[in-house]
N, C-alpha and C positions, 0 to 999 in steps of 0.2 A: 405477469414470471420473468425472472433475472434467473439466472444460473450464472454463479463466478466458480472458478477456475485460477487461485496460487501457480505462478513457477515462481523460478530465479534461487533461492533460496541453498541454505552448504552455512560451507564455514569457510570463512574470508579471517587473516589476521588485521588487529590492528593499525586504521590507518587506507584496510585493502577497500574495496569498492565491490558493487554488487550490485546486480541489474533485478530486481524482481518484475513479473505482466503479471497481471490483471487480464484473463482473457473474458468476456460477458458473451452472454449467447440468450436469448428469449425476447422478454417485448425494452431492447435496447436505449428505444426510443423513447420512453417513460422514461428514462432516468432521469433526471438531478444532478444530482452529484455521484462521484463518487470518490472514495479517498481509500486510506492506511491507516489503519487501528493495528499496534500491539502490546502484547501479552505478553510478561513472564512470570514466574512464576511464584504465582502466592502476593502478582502485584495486579492490584485494574485495568482495565484492557483502556488502550491511551487510544489520542488522535494523533495520526501519525505530520498525515497532510492529505488533502484533500484538494475538490480541481470540479466547480461548478461546468453545472454545463459548457454559459457562455464563455466559460474559459481563466474566471480566477482563480486563483493557487492562493492558496494558505496552507502555513503550515507552523507545528511546534515549534514551543522559543528554543527544548534543546538539537531539533533536527535544520535551524534556519542556516541554509550557506551550509551545508554538507549531504543537501538531502534534495531533491529534486523528480515531483509528480507534472510527467508528460497523456497525452493523450494522444492515441491513436487511432483517428474517426476508422479510418478504410479497416481497417483491423478491428474492432468496437475493443483494441484494451486499452486498459494504460497501464505504466509502467512508475517503478521508483526507485530512482536513479539517485544508490547509496554510497557517499564515497567519505574521508575519513572516519572511518571507522567507528567504532568508542567501544573493549566490552558491552558494554553500559546498554547498549544498539542490542544489545542481544533477547531475541525474545522471537517468540510466532507472531507474525507480522501477516494479518490478516486484512481482506477486498469488502472493499464497502462499496453494496450498490444503493444509494438510498429514493423512489419516487414518492411521485403526489403522497400518498399514504400505504406504505411502510414503505423496508427497508430488505434488504438481502445479503448475508455475507457469504464471503469464498471458508473453503475449511483451511483456510490459513501451510505458512512456508516456511518452517523454520530456518532461522538466522542465527549461525553464533560463531562473534567476534571473539576469535582466543590465538595465541598461536602455541 
């Protein structure tokens, strides 16, 4: 069992930056992949970025070059550094932990990019 708590969302102007955090607890050593997903109203939840246990990073094309996923193993936390934010980045951002036989989601944190 893994529990995930996101934080760091909020309102930011276009072109601004925001850093999301996802603190994991529980069976953290069983986690294979940590990822960030987002879902805007009326849209499907989509992958933003993920990072594997060995440190390999993967990004969705719309965020490449703007977002960076990282880990702090000592704090059992993954981050999503979001730069050059655009209005289309507005969504609820969810943290996901993938284990061998299941996955877990955080509650989500709202990111709103607006002037």
